[in-house]
N, C-alpha and C positions, 0 to 999 in steps of 0.2 A: 800333518798333525797340526792343530790349532797353535798359533803362535802366542803363547803365554809363558812369560818369563817366570822363573822360580819365585823372585820376590813378590809378584802380584798374586801367584798362586799361595804363597805363604801367608800374605796378608788377608786372604779370604779363606784360610785353612779350615777354620771351624765350621764355616758354612758349606765348604766342599765335602768336608767329613761327614756332616750330618745328612747331607742330601745325599752322597754316595751310599751310606748305609742304607737310607730309606729307599732308594732307587734300586739296589741291588737285593733288595728283600734280606738284608741283614746277613747275605753270604759273606759279606766283608765286614769284619769287625773295627772298632775304633782303633784297637791295638795293631790290626794289619795296615790301617791308614797312616797310624803314627810312624810306622816303619819307613814308608815312602813320602812322608811329609815334604811337599814341595817339588817333588820330582814327578814329572809327568810321564816320562818313560817307564819308571818303576811303577807307577800307578797303572799304567796300561798292562804291564806284566802281570801285576797283581789280579787285575780284571781277567786276563786272559786265564791265569791259573785257577782261580777261585770259582770263575763262572763256567771254566771248560770250553772257551770259545776261542775261535782262531785270533791271531795277532791283529788282523783287520778289523773284524768285528769288536775286538776289545778296544782299538784306537777310535771307532765310530761311538762306541758307548762312552768313553770318557770325554770325547768332543762334544757329544750331547749334553752330557753332565755339567761340564765347564760352560757351555753355551746357555744352559738354564742360569748359571751364576752370573754370567754377564747380562743376561735380558733382566734379571732381577736388578742387577746395578742401574742398567739404563733407566728401568722403570722408576726406581727410587730417584734418580737424578730427574727425571722428567717431572715427577710429582712435586719434587722440591721447587723446581723452575716454575712450575704452574702456579704453586703457591705464592711465589714471589711477585709474579705477575699480576695474580688477583689482588695481592695487598697493594701494590701499585696502582692498580686500577682504582681501588677503593680510595686510597688517598687522592688520586686526581679527581673522582668524583666528588669527594668531600670539598676540595678546592673550589670545583667549578660551582657547585650547589652554594657554596658561600658567598661567591662572586655573584651569583646571580640574585642572591637574597639583597645584596648591597645595593643593587641598582634599583 
């Protein structure tokens, strides 16, 4: 099972809940998800019960779902970092351009 602590899951719960409802074709309601909030094992049990799949398949589905959340976080961090790098490059370019004008 994916190593995701309860606090990390709780911190992303709105996103997890919305994606879970969308991913599981609304077979799992917001109320269902609220009951398991932050507990990955209970979420696996919920997926198993509501989708009628094996425990192993439910674990895979939850892992895939949480993987999507983690990918989204990584993408957002990469975009933020790229933005900062671009800002820095623009500032340096302006400094070099100013120095070139003064020569």
